[in-house]
N, CA, C and O atoms as a printed pandas DataFrame, in Angstrom:
     atom_number atom_name residue_name chain_id  residue_number  x_coord  y_coord  z_coord
0              1         N          MET        A               1   80.630  100.455  105.336
1              2        CA          MET        A               1   81.020   99.104  104.982
2              3         C          MET        A               1   82.371   98.792  105.597
3              4         O          MET        A               1   83.087   99.691  106.038
4              5         N          ASN        A               2   82.708   97.532  105.623
5              6        CA          ASN        A               2   83.936   97.104  106.253
6              7         C          ASN        A               2   85.137   97.487  105.401
7              8         O          ASN        A               2   85.379   96.895  104.349
8              9         N          ALA        A               3   85.880   98.474  105.860
9             10        CA          ALA        A               3   87.032   98.976  105.113
10            11         C          ALA        A               3   88.084   97.899  104.942
11            12         O          ALA        A               3   88.766   97.843  103.918
12            13         N          ARG        A               4   88.215   97.049  105.940
13            14        CA          ARG        A               4   89.205   95.968  105.860
14            15         C          ARG        A               4   88.876   95.004  104.719
15            16         O          ARG        A               4   89.768   94.581  103.983
16            17         N          LEU        A               5   87.601   94.663  104.576
17            18        CA          LEU        A               5   87.180   93.771  103.495
18            19         C          LEU        A               5   87.367   94.442  102.139
19            20         O          LEU        A               5   87.856   93.814  101.201
20            21         N          ILE        A               6   86.985   95.700  102.028
21            22        CA          ILE        A               6   87.151   96.431  100.769
22            23         C          ILE        A               6   88.627   96.489  100.393
23            24         O          ILE        A               6   88.980   96.238   99.241
24            25         N          PHE        A               7   89.486   96.814  101.345
25            26        CA          PHE        A               7   90.922   96.881  101.085
26            27         C          PHE        A               7   91.449   95.524  100.642
27            28         O          PHE        A               7   92.235   95.442   99.698
28            29         N          SER        A               8   91.024   94.460  101.314
29            30        CA          SER        A               8   91.472   93.113  100.978
30            31         C          SER        A               8   91.053   92.737   99.563
31            32         O          SER        A               8   91.833   92.144   98.819
32            33         N          CYS        A               9   89.820   93.080   99.191
33            34        CA          CYS        A               9   89.332   92.766   97.847
34            35         C          CYS        A               9   90.098   93.548   96.785
35            36         O          CYS        A               9   90.466   93.000   95.746
36            37         N          ARG        A              10   90.331   94.809   97.047
37            38        CA          ARG        A              10   91.068   95.623   96.076
38            39         C          ARG        A              10   92.507   95.155   95.939
39            40         O          ARG        A              10   93.104   95.259   94.867
40            41         N          LYS        A              11   93.056   94.645   97.018
41            42        CA          LYS        A              11   94.427   94.158   97.014
42            43         C          LYS        A              11   94.574   92.919   96.119
43            44         O          LYS        A              11   95.629   92.720   95.517
44            45         N          ILE        A              12   93.537   92.091   96.024
45            46        CA          ILE        A              12   93.617   90.898   95.179
46            47         C          ILE        A              12   93.264   91.196   93.730
47            48         O          ILE        A              12   93.554   90.391   92.845
48            49         N          ASP        A              13   92.651   92.325   93.483
49            50        CA          ASP        A              13   92.307   92.741   92.118
50            51         C          ASP        A              13   93.471   93.567   91.571
51            52         O          ASP        A              13   93.372   94.784   91.416
52            53         N          LEU        A              14   94.566   92.880   91.284
53            54        CA          LEU        A              14   95.813   93.551   90.911
54            55         C          LEU        A              14   95.702   94.411   89.658
55            56         O          LEU        A              14   96.385   95.429   89.540
56            57         N          GLU        A              15   94.852   94.012   88.732
57            58        CA          GLU        A              15   94.712   94.754   87.481
58            59         C          GLU        A              15   93.641   95.830   87.563
59            60         O          GLU        A              15   93.441   96.577   86.605
60            61         N          GLY        A              16   92.948   95.919   88.696
61            62        CA          GLY        A              16   91.934   96.947   88.875
62            63         C          GLY        A              16   90.708   96.780   87.992
63            64         O          GLY        A              16   90.069   97.765   87.622
64            65         N          LYS        A              17   90.377   95.544   87.653
65            66        CA          LYS        A              17   89.227   95.295   86.781
66            67         C          LYS        A              17   87.890   95.328   87.523
67            68         O          LYS        A              17   86.834   95.461   86.905
68            69         N          GLY        A              18   87.945   95.207   88.847
69            70        CA          GLY        A              18   86.702   95.257   89.617
70            71         C          GLY        A              18   86.060   93.910   89.851
71            72         O          GLY        A              18   84.976   93.835   90.431
72            73         N          TYR        A              19   86.706   92.842   89.412
73            74        CA          TYR        A              19   86.173   91.509   89.641
74            75         C          TYR        A              19   87.299   90.511   89.838
75            76         O          TYR        A              19   88.435   90.742   89.425
76            77         N          VAL        A              20   86.967   89.397   90.476
77            78        CA          VAL        A              20   87.908   88.297   90.690
78            79         C          VAL        A              20   87.145   86.979   90.628
79            80         O          VAL        A              20   85.914   86.960   90.623
80            81         N          GLU        A              21   87.887   85.886   90.581
81            82        CA          GLU        A              21   87.281   84.555   90.598
82            83         C          GLU        A              21   86.673   84.286   91.978
83            84         O          GLU        A              21   87.127   84.837   92.981
84            85         N          GLN        A              22   85.651   83.440   92.019
85            86        CA          GLN        A              22   84.989   83.118   93.281
86            87         C          GLN        A              22   85.972   82.563   94.311
87            88         O          GLN        A              22   85.946   82.973   95.471
88            89         N          ALA        A              23   86.834   81.641   93.903
89            90        CA          ALA        A              23   87.797   81.032   94.834
90            91         C          ALA        A              23   88.720   82.089   95.426
91            92         O          ALA        A              23   89.104   81.998   96.592
92            93         N          THR        A              24   89.073   83.081   94.636
93            94        CA          THR        A              24   89.957   84.143   95.103
94            95         C          THR        A              24   89.275   84.976   96.175
95            96         O          THR        A              24   89.896   85.328   97.179
96            97         N          ILE        A              25   88.015   85.292   95.972
97            98        CA          ILE        A              25   87.320   86.110   96.966
98            99         C          ILE        A              25   87.073   85.324   98.246
99           100         O          ILE        A              25   87.094   85.904   99.332
100          101         N          ILE        A              26   86.839   84.021   98.145
101          102        CA          ILE        A              26   86.669   83.200   99.342
102          103         C          ILE        A              26   87.942   83.252  100.175
103          104         O          ILE        A              26   87.882   83.455  101.388
104          105         N          GLY        A              27   89.083   83.071   99.539
105          106        CA          GLY        A              27   90.360   83.129  100.246
106          107         C          GLY        A              27   90.625   84.491  100.851
107          108         O          GLY        A              27   91.117   84.588  101.975
108          109         N          ALA        A              28   90.303   85.539  100.118
109          110        CA          ALA        A              28   90.541   86.901  100.604
110          111         C          ALA        A              28   89.697   87.215  101.829
111          112         O          ALA        A              28   90.180   87.829  102.780
112          113         N          VAL        A              29   88.447   86.799  101.809
113          114        CA          VAL        A              29   87.563   87.058  102.949
114          115         C          VAL        A              29   88.046   86.287  104.168
115          116         O          VAL        A              29   88.031   86.813  105.281
116          117         N          GLN        A              30   88.471   85.055  103.969
117          118        CA          GLN        A              30   88.981   84.268  105.091
118          119         C          GLN        A              30   90.252   84.882  105.662
119          120         O          GLN        A              30   90.419   84.924  106.881
120          121         N          ARG        A              31   91.141   85.355  104.812
121          122        CA          ARG        A              31   92.386   85.982  105.277
122          123         C          ARG        A              31   92.138   87.339  105.929
123          124         O          ARG        A              31   92.922   87.767  106.776
124          125         N          ALA        A              32   91.060   88.018  105.546
125          126        CA          ALA        A              32   90.763   89.343  106.096
126          127         C          ALA        A              32   90.289   89.264  107.539
127          128         O          ALA        A              32   90.140   90.290  108.203
128          129         N          GLY        A              33   90.056   88.066  108.021
129          130        CA          GLY        A              33   89.628   87.925  109.403
130          131         C          GLY        A              33   88.195   88.350  109.625
131          132         O          GLY        A              33   87.849   88.845  110.697
132          133         N          GLU        A              34   87.364   88.163  108.626
133          134        CA          GLU        A              34   85.957   88.544  108.718
134          135         C          GLU        A              34   85.169   87.665  109.675
135          136         O          GLU        A              34   84.088   88.049  110.124
136          137         N          GLY        A              35   85.695   86.500  109.989
137          138        CA          GLY        A              35   84.983   85.586  110.865
138          139         C          GLY        A              35   83.868   84.830  110.169
139          140         O          GLY        A              35   83.070   84.160  110.825
140          141         N          ALA        A              36   83.802   84.929  108.857
141          142        CA          ALA        A              36   82.768   84.239  108.093
142          143         C          ALA        A              36   83.225   82.822  107.780
143          144         O          ALA        A              36   84.385   82.590  107.442
144          145         N          THR        A              37   82.299   81.884  107.897
145          146        CA          THR        A              37   82.607   80.506  107.526
146          147         C          THR        A              37   82.558   80.377  106.006
147          148         O          THR        A              37   82.055   81.256  105.307
148          149         N          TYR        A              38   83.088   79.272  105.519
149          150        CA          TYR        A              38   83.049   78.995  104.082
150          151         C          TYR        A              38   81.602   79.018  103.590
151          152         O          TYR        A              38   81.307   79.601  102.546
152          153         N          ASP        A              39   80.699   78.381  104.345
153          154        CA          ASP        A              39   79.291   78.329  103.939
154          155         C          ASP        A              39   78.651   79.716  103.906
155          156         O          ASP        A              39   77.835   80.000  103.029
156          157         N          GLU        A              40   79.014   80.585  104.857
157          158        CA          GLU        A              40   78.486   81.949  104.862
158          159         C          GLU        A              40   78.989   82.734  103.650
159          160         O          GLU        A              40   78.247   83.501  103.038
160          161         N          ILE        A              41   80.244   82.529  103.323
161          162        CA          ILE        A              41   80.803   83.207  102.148
162          163         C          ILE        A              41   80.106   82.729  100.888
163          164         O          ILE        A              41   79.746   83.538  100.033
164          165         N          ARG        A              42   79.911   81.422  100.762
165          166        CA          ARG        A              42   79.224   80.862   99.590
166          167         C          ARG        A              42   77.782   81.384   99.513
167          168         O          ARG        A              42   77.292   81.683   98.424
168          169         N          ALA        A              43   77.111   81.492  100.645
169          170        CA          ALA        A              43   75.735   82.015  100.654
170          171         C          ALA        A              43   75.722   83.454  100.153
171          172         O          ALA        A              43   74.833   83.842   99.394
172          173         N          THR        A              44   76.698   84.240  100.574
173          174        CA          THR        A              44   76.790   85.624  100.102
174          175         C          THR        A              44   77.051   85.648   98.604
175          176         O          THR        A              44   76.460   86.452   97.884
176          177         N          LEU        A              45   77.928   84.777   98.128
177          178        CA          LEU        A              45   78.236   84.728   96.693
178          179         C          LEU        A              45   76.999   84.386   95.865
179          180         O          LEU        A              45   76.844   84.876   94.746
180          181         N          ARG        A              46   76.113   83.540   96.417
181          182        CA          ARG        A              46   74.888   83.189   95.681
182          183         C          ARG        A              46   73.988   84.406   95.465
183          184         O          ARG        A              46   73.177   84.419   94.539
184          185         N          GLU        A              47   74.126   85.423   96.311
185          186        CA          GLU        A              47   73.335   86.649   96.186
186          187         C          GLU        A              47   73.969   87.664   95.232
187          188         O          GLU        A              47   73.338   88.657   94.871
188          189         N          CYS        A              48   75.197   87.419   94.831
189          190        CA          CYS        A              48   75.938   88.367   93.993
190          191         C          CYS        A              48   75.736   88.087   92.512
191          192         O          CYS        A              48   75.313   87.002   92.112
192          193         N          ASN        A              49   76.049   89.091   91.720
193          194        CA          ASN        A              49   76.065   88.915   90.275
194          195         C          ASN        A              49   77.383   88.259   89.892
195          196         O          ASN        A              49   78.453   88.840   90.067
196          197         N          ILE        A              50   77.293   87.048   89.370
197          198        CA          ILE        A              50   78.481   86.310   88.945
198          199         C          ILE        A              50   78.331   86.062   87.455
199          200         O          ILE        A              50   77.313   85.541   87.001
200          201         N          ASP        A              51   79.358   86.441   86.694
201          202        CA          ASP        A              51   79.249   86.277   85.248
202          203         C          ASP        A              51   79.468   84.819   84.834
203          204         O          ASP        A              51   79.759   83.970   85.676
204          205         N          ALA        A              52   79.330   84.535   83.553
205          206        CA          ALA        A              52   79.433   83.173   83.031
206          207         C          ALA        A              52   80.807   82.550   83.284
207          208         O          ALA        A              52   80.938   81.327   83.310
208          209         N          SER        A              53   81.813   83.372   83.467
209          210        CA          SER        A              53   83.169   82.872   83.731
210          211         C          SER        A              53   83.402   82.614   85.211
211          212         O          SER        A              53   84.487   82.174   85.593
212          213         N          GLY        A              54   82.410   82.876   86.049
213          214        CA          GLY        A              54   82.552   82.653   87.480
214          215         C          GLY        A              54   83.233   83.789   88.208
215          216         O          GLY        A              54   83.750   83.607   89.310
216          217         N          ARG        A              55   83.238   84.963   87.597
217          218        CA          ARG        A              55   83.874   86.118   88.239
218          219         C          ARG        A              55   82.861   86.910   89.055
219          220         O          ARG        A              55   81.699   87.053   88.675
220          221         N          VAL        A              56   83.332   87.413   90.173
221          222        CA          VAL        A              56   82.504   88.168   91.115
222          223         C          VAL        A              56   82.914   89.627   91.067
223          224         O          VAL        A              56   84.101   89.945   91.137
224          225         N          GLU        A              57   81.931   90.521   90.946
225          226        CA          GLU        A              57   82.240   91.943   91.032
226          227         C          GLU        A              57   82.475   92.277   92.502
227          228         O          GLU        A              57   81.619   92.015   93.348
228          229         N          LEU        A              58   83.621   92.850   92.800
229          230        CA          LEU        A              58   84.021   93.089   94.178
230          231         C          LEU        A              58   83.071   94.002   94.928
231          232         O          LEU        A              58   82.710   93.717   96.070
232          233         N          GLU        A              59   82.664   95.086   94.308
233          234        CA          GLU        A              59   81.744   96.020   94.973
234          235         C          GLU        A              59   80.417   95.345   95.283
235          236         O          GLU        A              59   79.814   95.601   96.326
236          237         N          ASP        A              60   79.964   94.489   94.385
237          238        CA          ASP        A              60   78.713   93.765   94.601
238          239         C          ASP        A              60   78.842   92.845   95.807
239          240         O          ASP        A              60   77.939   92.790   96.642
240          241         N          TYR        A              61   79.950   92.126   95.908
241          242        CA          TYR        A              61   80.152   91.235   97.043
242          243         C          TYR        A              61   80.155   92.012   98.359
243          244         O          TYR        A              61   79.486   91.626   99.317
244          245         N          VAL        A              62   80.901   93.095   98.397
245          246        CA          VAL        A              62   81.008   93.886   99.624
246          247         C          VAL        A              62   79.636   94.435  100.018
247          248         O          VAL        A              62   79.282   94.427  101.196
248          249         N          GLU        A              63   78.870   94.908   99.047
249          250        CA          GLU        A              63   77.538   95.447   99.337
250          251         C          GLU        A              63   76.594   94.370   99.870
251          252         O          GLU        A              63   75.888   94.588  100.854
252          253         N          VAL        A              64   76.585   93.217   99.219
253          254        CA          VAL        A              64   75.710   92.126   99.671
254          255         C          VAL        A              64   76.105   91.679  101.062
255          256         O          VAL        A              64   75.239   91.449  101.906
256          257         N          ARG        A              65   77.395   91.551  101.317
257          258        CA          ARG        A              65   77.883   91.135  102.640
258          259         C          ARG        A              65   77.481   92.154  103.709
259          260         O          ARG        A              65   77.054   91.782  104.802
260          261         N          PHE        A              66   77.620   93.423  103.385
261          262        CA          PHE        A              66   77.266   94.487  104.316
262          263         C          PHE        A              66   75.789   94.405  104.699
263          264         O          PHE        A              66   75.454   94.411  105.884
264          265         N          TRP        A              67   74.908   94.327  103.703
265          266        CA          TRP        A              67   73.479   94.315  103.994
266          267         C          TRP        A              67   73.048   93.033  104.685
267          268         O          TRP        A              67   72.127   93.062  105.502
268          269         N          SER        A              68   73.683   91.914  104.384
269          270        CA          SER        A              68   73.317   90.680  105.083
270          271         C          SER        A              68   73.679   90.768  106.558
271          272         O          SER        A              68   72.960   90.240  107.406
272          273         N          ARG        A              69   74.786   91.430  106.870
273          274        CA          ARG        A              69   75.170   91.632  108.272
274          275         C          ARG        A              69   74.191   92.559  108.981
275          276         O          ARG        A              69   73.803   92.300  110.120
276          277         N          ILE        A              70   73.795   93.622  108.323
277          278        CA          ILE        A              70   72.838   94.559  108.916
278          279         C          ILE        A              70   71.531   93.840  109.236
279          280         O          ILE        A              70   70.981   93.999  110.325
280          281         N          LEU        A              71   71.040   93.054  108.291
281          282        CA          LEU        A              71   69.785   92.331  108.522
282          283         C          LEU        A              71   69.921   91.331  109.665
283          284         O          LEU        A              71   68.999   91.179  110.467
284          285         N          CYS        A              72   71.049   90.658  109.744
285          286        CA          CYS        A              72   71.276   89.726  110.863
286          287         C          CYS        A              72   71.242   90.464  112.193
287          288         O          CYS        A              72   70.662   89.973  113.162
288          289         N          LEU        A              73   71.854   91.629  112.245
289          290        CA          LEU        A              73   71.853   92.412  113.481
290          291         C          LEU        A              73   70.447   92.850  113.862
291          292         O          LEU        A              73   70.062   92.796  115.030
292          293         N          ILE        A              74   69.689   93.281  112.869
293          294        CA          ILE        A              74   68.322   93.749  113.126
294          295         C          ILE        A              74   67.473   92.600  113.667
295          296         O          ILE        A              74   66.781   92.751  114.673
296          297         N          PHE        A              75   67.530   91.453  112.992
297          298        CA          PHE        A              75   66.663   90.353  113.389
298          299         C          PHE        A              75   67.128   89.650  114.649
299          300         O          PHE        A              75   66.314   89.080  115.376
300          301         N          SER        A              76   68.424   89.681  114.918
301          302        CA          SER        A              76   68.900   89.031  116.144
302          303         C          SER        A              76   68.662   89.896  117.379
303          304         O          SER        A              76   68.637   89.381  118.497
304          305         N          SER        A              77   68.485   91.208  117.190
305          306        CA          SER        A              77   68.262   92.092  118.339
306          307         C          SER        A              77   66.799   92.466  118.524
307          308         O          SER        A              77   66.459   93.164  119.480
308          309         N          SER        A              78   65.921   92.011  117.623
309          310        CA          SER        A              78   64.504   92.361  117.773
310          311         C          SER        A              78   63.874   91.500  118.858
311          312         O          SER        A              78   64.194   90.318  118.990
312          313         N          PRO        A              79   62.968   92.105  119.638
313          314        CA          PRO        A              79   62.304   91.345  120.702
314          315         C          PRO        A              79   61.409   90.254  120.138
315          316         O          PRO        A              79   60.791   90.432  119.088
316          317         N          SER        A              80   61.339   89.125  120.833
317          318        CA          SER        A              80   60.492   88.028  120.350
318          319         C          SER        A              80   59.122   88.072  120.938
319          320         O          SER        A              80   58.290   87.218  120.632
């Protein structure tokens, strides 16, 4: 997985609770230089477990983002 993204997420989780607000993770991903657009980040968030308070589990976000990238690579490189 992207160590830079994991580090960035952990850096914003100052209390070490393992989750942050959706807006916080959007900002962190954009600052991490992931190259993801706002819409791509929101699409990834829709795949994550978000609690009733709107908090995102950081590990869940990183995992979903990782697998979505892998699938994009597989399907974009497959012969037509």
